[in-house]
C-alpha positions in Angstrom: 100.2 107.6 205.9 100.1 105.3 203.0 99.9 107.4 199.8 98.5 104.7 197.6 96.2 101.7 198.0 96.4 98.7 195.6 94.0 95.9 195.2 95.3 93.2 192.8 92.9 91.3 190.5 93.0 89.0 187.5 91.0 91.0 185.0 92.8 92.7 182.1 91.5 96.1 183.4 93.2 98.4 185.9 91.1 101.1 187.5 93.0 104.3 188.5 91.7 106.6 191.2 94.0 109.7 191.3 91.5 112.1 192.8 89.3 110.4 195.5 91.8 110.8 198.3 91.2 113.4 201.0 94.4 113.0 203.1 96.6 116.0 203.6 99.7 116.3 205.8 99.1 118.8 208.7 101.6 121.3 207.3 99.7 121.3 203.9 96.3 121.6 205.5 97.4 124.5 207.7 98.6 126.4 204.6 95.2 126.1 202.8 92.8 129.0 203.3 89.1 128.4 204.3 88.1 127.9 200.6 90.9 125.4 200.1 90.0 123.4 203.2 86.6 122.7 201.7 88.4 120.2 199.4 85.6 120.9 196.9 87.5 119.5 193.9 87.6 116.0 195.2 86.2 113.1 193.0 83.6 112.4 195.7 82.6 108.8 196.1 84.0 107.7 192.8 85.8 104.7 194.3 82.6 103.7 196.0 80.7 104.1 192.8 82.9 101.5 191.0 83.3 99.2 193.9 82.3 95.6 193.1 81.2 96.2 189.5 83.9 93.9 188.2 84.9 91.4 190.9 88.4 90.7 189.6 89.5 94.1 188.6 92.8 95.7 189.9 92.5 99.1 191.5 95.1 101.7 192.3 94.0 104.6 194.5 95.8 107.7 195.6 94.9 108.5 199.2 96.2 112.1 199.2 94.2 115.0 198.0 94.9 116.7 194.7 95.7 119.9 196.5 98.8 118.2 197.9 99.8 117.4 194.3 97.7 116.4 191.3 98.5 112.8 190.4 96.9 113.3 187.0 99.2 116.2 185.9 102.5 116.1 184.1 105.3 116.0 186.7 107.1 118.7 184.6 104.1 121.0 185.0 103.3 121.1 181.3 99.6 122.2 180.8 97.2 119.5 179.5 95.1 122.1 177.7 97.3 125.0 176.5 95.4 128.2 176.1 92.5 127.0 178.3 91.8 127.5 182.0 92.9 124.5 184.0 94.6 123.7 187.3 98.3 123.1 187.8 100.5 120.2 189.2 100.1 121.8 192.6 96.9 123.8 192.1 96.9 127.5 193.0 93.2 127.9 192.7 90.1 125.7 192.8 88.0 124.9 189.7 86.2 128.2 190.0 89.5 130.1 189.8 89.5 131.1 193.5 92.7 131.0 195.5 93.0 128.0 197.9 96.2 129.0 199.8 96.6 131.5 202.6 98.5 134.7 201.8 102.2 133.9 201.6 101.6 130.2 201.8 101.4 129.3 198.1 103.7 126.2 197.4 106.9 126.9 195.6 109.5 124.9 193.7 110.9 123.2 196.8 107.4 122.0 197.8 106.9 120.7 194.3 110.1 118.7 194.5 109.2 117.2 197.8 105.6 116.3 196.9 106.7 114.8 193.6 109.0 112.4 195.5 106.6 111.6 198.4 103.3 111.5 196.6 103.1 111.7 192.8 106.0 109.3 192.1 104.9 106.5 194.6 101.4 106.6 193.1 102.6 106.2 189.5 105.2 103.6 190.5 102.4 101.5 192.0 100.2 102.1 189.0 102.9 101.2 186.5 103.8 98.0 188.4 100.1 96.9 188.1 100.0 97.8 184.5 103.1 95.7 183.8 101.8 92.8 185.9 98.4 92.7 184.1 99.9 93.1 180.7 102.3 90.2 181.3 99.4 88.0 182.4 97.0 88.9 179.5 99.2 90.2 176.7 97.6 93.6 177.0 96.1 95.8 179.7 93.4 98.5 179.7 93.9 101.3 182.2 90.5 102.9 182.9 91.1 106.2 184.8 88.1 107.1 187.0 87.1 110.7 187.5 84.2 113.1 188.3 83.6 116.8 188.1 80.8 119.3 188.6 78.5 119.6 185.7 78.7 123.4 185.5 82.1 125.2 186.0 82.2 128.4 183.9 85.9 128.8 184.7 86.7 125.6 182.9 84.0 125.2 180.3 80.8 126.8 179.0 77.3 125.4 179.6 76.6 121.9 181.1 79.1 119.1 180.7 77.8 115.8 179.3 77.4 113.0 181.9 79.8 110.6 180.3 83.1 112.3 179.2 85.2 109.7 177.5 88.8 110.6 176.8 91.3 108.8 174.6 93.7 111.6 173.6 91.9 111.9 170.3 92.2 108.1 169.7 95.9 107.8 170.4 95.7 106.2 173.9 93.6 103.1 173.1 92.3 100.9 170.3 89.2 102.1 168.4 87.5 98.8 169.3 87.7 99.7 173.0 86.7 103.4 172.5 83.7 102.5 170.3 82.6 99.8 172.7 82.5 102.2 175.6 80.9 104.8 173.4 78.1 102.5 172.4 77.0 102.0 176.0 77.4 105.6 177.1 75.5 107.0 174.2 72.7 104.5 174.5 72.2 105.1 178.3 68.8 106.6 178.7 68.6 109.8 180.7 72.3 110.6 180.1 74.4 112.3 177.5 77.9 111.5 176.4 80.9 112.8 174.4 84.2 111.3 173.3 87.2 113.6 173.4 85.2 116.7 174.2 86.4 119.2 176.8 88.2 116.4 178.6 90.4 114.2 176.3 92.2 112.3 179.0 94.7 113.6 181.6 98.4 113.0 181.9 97.8 109.5 183.1 95.8 108.5 180.0 98.3 110.3 177.7 101.4 109.0 179.4 100.5 105.3 179.7 98.3 104.8 176.6 100.4 103.0 174.0 98.2 100.6 172.2 101.1 99.4 170.0 102.8 98.2 173.2 99.7 96.5 174.6 98.8 99.3 177.0 95.4 100.9 176.3 94.2 103.9 178.4 90.9 105.6 178.6 89.5 108.2 180.9 86.0 108.5 182.1 84.9 111.8 183.6 81.4 111.6 185.1 79.4 114.6 186.0 78.8 114.7 189.8 75.1 115.5 189.1 74.8 112.0 187.8 75.4 110.4 191.2 75.5 113.1 194.0 72.5 114.5 195.8 74.0 118.0 195.3 77.3 119.2 193.7 78.0 121.3 196.8 78.8 120.5 200.5 78.3 117.9 201.9 78.7 116.2 198.5 76.5 113.3 199.6 76.0 110.3 197.4 72.4 109.9 196.1 71.9 106.2 196.4 69.1 106.1 193.8 71.2 108.0 191.2 74.2 105.9 192.0 72.5 102.6 191.6 71.1 103.6 188.3 74.5 104.8 187.1 76.3 101.8 188.4 74.3 99.6 186.0 75.7 101.5 183.1 79.2 101.6 184.5 79.1 97.8 185.0 78.1 97.3 181.4 81.0 99.6 180.3 83.6 97.6 182.4 82.3 94.3 181.2 82.4 95.3 177.5 85.9 96.6 178.0 86.9 93.3 179.5 85.3 91.3 176.7 86.9 93.5 174.1 90.3 93.3 175.8 90.1 89.5 175.9 89.3 89.4 172.2 92.1 91.7 171.3 94.6 89.7 173.5 93.7 86.5 171.7 94.6 87.8 168.2 
């Protein structure tokens, strides 16, 4: 199977989709327990949610599931949030802290090495090639990393998560002009709430690539699944009404990022 799908565009924005894939090799699938085979921690329908919002945008999507290996984790296995509950490069549990592997089937170092080579690295090679191409064309590039998560996960955070979770690694991964432009739209969206650099400050992708001084700006958007799904439980169906309402705000966000990027690139 192809582990990454790339659609090239002429916009200064690159959309990353590391967690929408549901493909798993048979040997990985067979090692998952019944809970793991639910694939509950997928970013359900996120690629569909953004589809067509910005006609000329570049997209890079991992087709493999995060239980194979998490494309948004440090390949060295370093925790994104030291001291807080999170999931690993190859997750051992789901977002509720429940095991996902059959007894005796938990992946080890040999599995990690193989999956880094066959899945994690090809995704990031493709992503970096598009970042380089777009930056060469425009003088800068904005990597917008697309994510979603359930609104209530006590294992990871207390209470309800805001609908728009904007991560810029505490301002280090993108220019303040881009962050504030996104924030203005998210905070003004009626019926939603938003936060910048709250529980989710941007994953490894945002932190690794975001180097504004080198013309690479990276920002992560973590949406609550309650903002667009009929239910945050199986079958994780998209609510068309919710999705259409949310898409209007996401379109505004992408358009303001593009406008801001063009202004920054012309300086």
